[in-house]
C-alpha positions as CSV (number, residue, x, y, z in Angstrom):
1,M,171.2,130.7,177.6
2,T,169.6,133.7,179.4
3,T,168.9,136.4,177.0
4,T,169.0,140.1,177.8
5,T,164.9,140.7,177.1
6,D,164.6,137.4,179.8
7,Q,167.0,139.3,182.3
8,E,165.0,142.5,182.1
9,D,161.6,141.2,181.7
10,T,162.9,138.9,185.5
11,L,164.1,141.8,186.9
12,A,160.9,143.4,186.2
13,M,158.8,141.0,187.8
14,L,161.3,141.1,190.6
15,R,160.4,145.1,191.4
16,D,156.9,144.4,190.9
17,S,156.4,141.3,193.6
18,L,158.7,143.1,196.1
19,V,157.1,146.5,195.7
20,R,153.5,145.4,196.4
21,Y,154.8,143.4,199.5
22,L,156.4,146.7,200.5
23,D,153.4,149.1,200.0
24,D,151.5,146.4,202.3
25,R,153.9,145.8,205.0
26,H,156.3,148.6,204.8
27,G,155.4,152.1,205.6
28,L,157.3,154.9,207.4
29,P,155.5,153.8,210.6
30,H,156.6,149.8,210.2
31,R,160.4,151.2,209.6
32,L,160.3,153.3,212.9
33,Q,158.2,150.8,214.9
34,A,161.2,148.1,213.8
35,L,163.9,149.9,214.6
36,A,162.7,151.2,218.0
37,Q,162.5,147.3,218.7
38,A,165.4,145.8,216.5
39,H,168.7,146.2,218.9
40,T,169.6,142.0,218.7
41,A,167.8,141.0,215.5
42,P,166.9,142.7,212.3
43,P,163.7,143.5,211.2
44,P,161.1,141.3,210.8
45,F,160.8,142.0,207.1
46,W,164.3,140.1,206.4
47,Q,162.3,136.9,207.3
48,G,159.3,137.7,204.6
49,L,162.5,138.7,201.6
50,A,163.6,135.0,202.2
51,H,160.3,132.8,203.0
52,E,157.6,134.9,201.3
53,L,159.4,135.5,198.1
54,G,162.3,133.8,198.1
55,L,164.3,137.2,197.1
56,L,167.5,136.8,198.8
57,G,169.5,134.5,196.4
58,V,168.2,136.8,193.5
59,A,171.2,137.6,192.1
60,L,173.6,134.7,192.7
61,P,174.7,132.1,190.8
62,E,172.9,129.0,190.3
63,A,175.0,126.9,191.7
64,H,174.5,128.6,195.1
65,G,170.9,128.6,194.8
66,G,170.4,131.8,192.9
67,L,168.6,132.9,189.7
68,G,171.9,134.1,188.3
69,G,170.6,137.8,188.4
70,G,174.5,139.1,189.3
71,M,175.2,143.2,189.8
72,S,171.7,144.2,187.8
73,A,169.6,142.1,190.2
74,H,171.3,143.6,193.7
75,A,170.8,146.8,191.9
76,A,167.0,146.2,191.6
77,M,166.8,144.7,194.9
78,M,168.7,147.9,196.6
79,E,166.6,150.6,194.6
80,T,163.1,149.1,195.7
81,L,164.6,148.7,199.0
82,G,165.7,152.1,199.1
83,G,162.2,153.5,198.0
84,A,160.6,152.0,200.6
85,L,163.4,153.0,203.3
86,A,163.8,149.2,204.2
87,A,166.8,148.8,207.0
88,E,167.3,145.4,206.3
89,P,170.7,143.8,205.9
90,Y,170.5,142.8,202.4
91,L,173.8,145.0,202.0
92,S,175.8,143.5,204.4
93,T,174.5,139.8,204.2
94,I,173.8,139.4,200.5
95,V,176.0,141.8,198.5
96,I,178.8,141.9,200.9
97,G,178.9,138.9,202.9
98,A,177.6,135.8,199.9
99,G,179.8,137.8,197.6
100,L,183.0,137.1,199.8
101,L,181.6,133.4,200.6
102,Q,181.0,132.7,197.0
103,R,184.5,133.9,195.9
104,N,186.2,131.6,198.8
105,A,184.3,128.6,198.0
106,G,184.7,126.0,201.1
107,A,182.9,123.7,203.6
108,R,182.2,126.6,206.1
109,A,181.8,129.1,203.3
110,D,179.0,126.9,201.2
111,A,177.6,125.8,204.2
112,L,177.0,129.6,205.7
113,L,176.3,130.7,202.1
114,A,172.9,128.6,202.4
115,R,171.8,129.6,205.7
116,A,172.4,133.3,204.4
117,V,170.0,132.8,201.2
118,A,167.4,130.8,203.1
119,G,167.5,133.4,205.8
120,Q,168.6,131.9,208.5
121,A,171.9,133.9,209.2
122,V,173.1,137.8,208.7
123,I,176.8,138.6,208.3
124,A,178.2,141.7,208.9
125,F,181.5,142.6,207.1
126,G,184.4,143.7,209.9
127,H,186.8,146.1,207.4
128,T,187.0,149.6,208.3
129,E,189.0,151.2,210.7
130,V,189.6,154.3,212.6
131,Q,193.2,155.4,210.2
132,G,191.9,153.7,207.1
133,W,189.7,156.5,205.5
134,H,188.3,154.0,203.1
135,D,192.1,152.6,201.9
136,P,191.1,149.0,201.7
137,A,194.8,147.5,202.2
138,D,194.8,150.0,205.5
139,V,194.0,146.9,207.9
140,R,196.2,147.2,211.7
141,T,193.8,144.2,212.8
142,T,196.3,141.4,213.1
143,L,196.2,137.6,212.4
144,V,198.9,135.1,214.0
145,R,199.1,131.4,213.6
146,E,198.8,130.3,216.8
147,G,198.8,126.6,218.2
148,D,196.6,124.5,215.5
149,G,194.9,127.6,214.3
150,F,194.8,131.3,215.0
151,R,194.6,134.4,217.0
152,L,193.0,137.4,215.5
153,D,193.5,140.7,217.5
154,G,192.5,144.4,216.3
155,R,189.2,146.9,216.3
156,K,186.8,147.7,213.9
157,S,184.9,150.7,213.8
158,V,181.7,150.7,212.0
159,V,180.2,147.3,211.1
160,H,177.0,148.1,209.6
161,A,174.3,145.4,211.0
162,A,176.5,143.9,213.5
163,P,174.0,143.9,216.2
164,W,172.2,141.6,214.2
165,A,174.9,139.8,212.8
166,S,174.7,136.1,213.3
167,H,178.3,135.7,211.4
168,F,181.1,138.1,210.9
169,I,183.6,138.3,207.8
170,V,186.9,140.2,209.3
171,S,189.7,141.3,207.2
172,A,193.2,141.2,209.2
173,R,196.8,141.1,208.6
174,S,198.5,138.0,208.7
175,S,202.3,139.4,207.0
176,G,203.0,142.9,206.0
177,G,202.3,146.5,206.9
178,A,199.5,148.7,207.0
179,G,198.4,149.5,203.5
180,E,200.6,146.9,201.8
181,A,198.8,144.9,199.1
182,G,199.7,141.5,200.2
183,G,199.0,140.0,203.8
184,L,195.5,140.5,204.1
185,S,193.2,137.9,204.8
186,L,189.4,136.9,205.8
187,L,188.0,135.2,208.3
188,L,185.0,134.0,209.3
189,V,184.0,134.3,213.0
190,P,180.5,133.0,214.6
191,R,179.3,135.9,216.8
192,E,179.3,133.7,219.8
193,T,183.4,133.1,219.5
194,P,185.1,133.8,223.0
195,G,187.0,137.1,223.0
196,I,184.9,139.5,221.0
197,R,183.3,142.9,222.5
198,M,180.9,144.8,220.4
199,R,179.6,148.3,221.2
200,P,176.6,149.4,219.2
201,Y,174.8,151.9,218.2
202,A,172.4,153.8,215.8
203,T,173.0,155.6,212.8
204,R,172.1,158.9,212.1
205,D,169.5,157.6,209.8
206,G,168.3,155.2,212.1
207,D,170.1,152.1,211.0
208,R,172.4,150.1,213.6
209,A,176.5,149.7,213.6
210,A,178.6,148.9,216.1
211,E,182.4,149.3,217.1
212,I,184.0,145.8,217.5
213,A,187.1,144.5,219.5
214,F,188.8,140.9,219.0
215,D,190.9,140.0,222.3
216,G,192.7,137.2,221.2
217,V,189.9,135.7,219.3
218,A,191.6,132.0,219.2
219,L,190.1,130.6,215.5
220,P,190.3,126.8,214.0
221,M,192.4,126.8,210.5
222,D,189.4,126.6,208.6
223,A,188.1,130.5,209.7
224,L,190.3,131.5,206.9
225,L,188.4,132.5,203.7
226,G,190.8,131.7,200.5
227,S,194.7,132.2,200.6
228,E,195.9,133.6,203.6
229,G,197.5,137.0,202.8
230,G,195.6,137.0,199.3
231,A,192.3,138.7,200.2
232,L,192.4,142.3,198.7
233,P,191.4,141.9,195.7
234,H,188.4,140.2,197.1
235,I,188.1,142.8,199.8
236,E,188.2,145.6,196.9
237,Q,186.0,143.5,194.6
238,A,183.1,143.7,197.5
239,L,183.9,147.1,198.5
240,D,183.2,147.8,195.1
241,E,180.1,145.7,194.7
242,A,178.8,147.4,198.1
243,T,179.9,151.1,196.6
244,L,177.5,150.6,193.4
245,A,174.8,148.9,195.5
246,V,174.3,152.0,198.0
247,C,174.5,154.1,194.5
248,A,171.2,151.8,193.7
249,E,169.5,152.3,197.1
250,A,169.9,156.1,196.6
251,T,167.9,156.3,193.4
252,G,165.0,154.3,195.7
253,V,165.4,157.0,198.3
254,M,165.8,159.9,195.6
255,R,162.4,158.8,193.7
256,R,160.8,159.3,196.5
257,L,161.7,162.7,197.5
258,M,161.3,163.7,194.3
259,H,157.5,162.2,194.3
260,D,156.7,163.5,197.8
261,T,158.3,167.0,196.9
262,L,155.7,167.2,193.6
263,D,153.1,165.9,195.3
264,Y,154.0,169.0,198.0
265,V,154.3,171.6,196.0
266,R,151.4,171.0,193.5
267,Q,149.1,171.3,196.8
268,R,150.9,173.9,198.5
269,K,149.7,177.5,197.8
270,Q,150.8,180.9,197.9
271,F,148.9,184.3,196.8
272,G,145.9,181.4,195.8
273,V,147.7,179.5,193.5
274,P,149.8,175.9,193.8
275,I,153.5,176.8,194.2
276,A,154.5,174.6,191.8
277,S,153.4,177.2,189.1
278,F,156.4,179.5,190.2
279,Q,159.0,179.1,187.5
280,V,162.0,179.7,190.0
281,L,160.4,176.2,192.0
282,Q,159.9,174.5,188.5
283,H,163.8,175.3,187.3
284,R,164.9,173.9,190.9
285,L,162.8,170.8,189.9
286,A,164.5,170.2,187.0
287,D,167.6,170.4,188.2
288,M,166.7,167.8,190.7
289,H,165.2,165.7,188.2
290,M,168.1,165.7,186.0
291,A,170.9,165.2,188.9
292,L,168.7,162.2,189.6
293,E,168.2,160.8,186.3
294,Q,172.0,161.2,185.2
295,A,172.5,159.2,188.4
296,A,170.5,156.3,188.0
297,A,171.1,155.8,183.9
298,L,175.2,155.5,185.3
299,T,174.1,153.7,188.3
300,S,172.4,151.0,185.9
301,S,174.7,150.7,183.2
302,V,177.7,150.2,185.6
303,A,176.2,147.6,187.1
304,E,175.0,145.9,183.8
305,A,179.4,146.3,183.1
306,L,180.2,144.6,186.2
307,G,178.5,141.5,184.2
308,D,181.3,141.3,182.0
309,A,183.8,138.6,182.6
310,E,186.4,140.7,180.8
311,L,186.1,143.8,182.7
312,D,189.3,144.3,185.1
313,A,189.9,145.1,188.3
314,S,191.1,149.1,187.7
315,Q,187.7,149.0,184.9
316,R,185.5,148.0,187.7
317,A,186.9,151.0,190.2
318,R,186.7,153.9,187.8
319,A,182.9,153.0,186.5
320,V,181.3,152.4,190.2
321,S,183.6,155.4,191.4
322,S,182.0,157.4,188.5
323,A,178.7,156.5,189.5
324,K,179.2,156.9,193.1
325,V,180.6,160.4,192.0
326,A,176.9,161.1,190.4
327,T,174.9,159.6,193.0
328,A,176.4,161.5,195.9
329,K,175.9,165.0,193.8
330,A,172.3,163.6,193.4
331,C,171.6,162.9,196.7
332,K,172.9,166.6,198.1
333,A,171.1,168.3,194.8
334,V,167.8,166.2,195.9
335,G,168.3,166.2,199.4
336,Q,168.5,169.8,199.9
337,G,166.0,170.6,197.4
338,A,164.0,168.7,199.0
339,V,164.0,169.8,202.3
340,Q,163.9,173.8,201.2
341,L,160.9,173.2,199.2
342,H,159.0,171.4,202.1
343,G,160.0,174.1,204.2
344,G,160.6,173.7,207.8
345,M,158.7,170.6,208.1
346,G,160.7,168.9,205.6
347,M,163.1,167.7,208.5
348,T,160.4,166.6,211.0
349,E,160.0,162.9,212.4
350,E,156.6,163.0,211.2
351,L,156.8,163.5,207.8
352,A,158.7,160.8,205.5
353,V,161.1,163.4,203.8
354,G,163.7,164.1,207.2
355,H,163.8,160.5,206.8
356,Y,164.6,160.3,203.1
357,V,167.2,162.8,203.5
358,R,169.0,161.6,206.3
359,R,169.3,158.3,204.4
360,A,170.7,160.5,201.2
361,T,173.1,162.5,203.6
362,L,174.8,159.4,204.6
363,I,175.0,157.5,201.3
364,E,177.0,160.4,200.2
365,G,179.7,159.6,202.6
366,L,179.7,155.6,202.4
367,F,182.3,153.9,201.1
368,G,183.8,157.1,200.5
369,P,182.8,160.9,199.6
370,A,182.6,162.2,196.0
371,S,186.2,164.0,196.8
372,W,187.7,160.5,197.4
373,H,186.3,158.9,194.3
374,L,187.6,161.9,192.0
375,R,190.9,161.1,193.3
376,R,190.4,157.7,192.9
377,V,189.4,157.8,188.9
378,A,192.3,160.7,188.5
379,K,194.8,158.0,190.3
380,L,193.6,155.3,187.9
381,H,193.7,157.0,184.3
382,S,196.9,158.5,185.9
383,N,198.3,154.9,186.0
């Protein structure tokens, strides 16, 4: 049986190998060049993660070709990728996509899972709709039986990594009304399926997403993942895991912001002395550091807790939302502090700080802002 010490050693080795790889191949110029060219395919570093490092399956169970690292391994990967501002679709393909596939096993799901781990497939999760406002049950895309298969109709508003995806996992309502717990299903939809219209766009931090319309998309019966109408618990778990994963990513982003800001204030001089010697700036830096470390510690603790089989859905939701609140507040404190301490150059394209701040700002609202998660925790405690 794998001990806690063994797992910690494995995660440390994972971080070290990935950091070395990133240091050699993924500076800011590489990111900007890759994103400028990555309109229909993910940045080339994605293949390196699969083939040179073999890290795409590190969090998955051994039965699915992984190393069994669980959520702690996802967090280690996301934090390290965040520190390099890597744009690769690990979140959509491995955290969300592979997570849904392994919990909804079947011939098609298993085959795609193996391809995803091998770096041969990119998965995008089509769930968010304009009216949804982070309610996982508010889905108006419809799924009806037609002939010997299904017909899929609807719109998804923000599908991250969609321009790069070979497959979509799409939520749709097969019964009931928007907001009802029952009646949600998950469908596996190859990109080339007729009836899909996509409008790609760049997000404000440079990543890729798309609006997708499904107009009378005909799907076979085996496109269904899991049981028809019973997908909501799987969707909620996938969204919770994704939320915690971006909290871990934010830790890497904020550590880089702190590193660059400390370097700058030690070198920048006023009145003949480094501005790092000014007491008011030292207090500001201490507040930034404390916010970061509190968020990082809570995220790490929750990632470990999610490996507990006895943790129920309500406990998982409270823990994840608490981590997201702390992370969103830290992103604001560290991001704003980094920009202000750098002065006007903090938002320039030439300096890495501006790019990291934009990612931290996007993460603040991704999968729900702090205000939404606070209300969620309050509601769960009152039940």
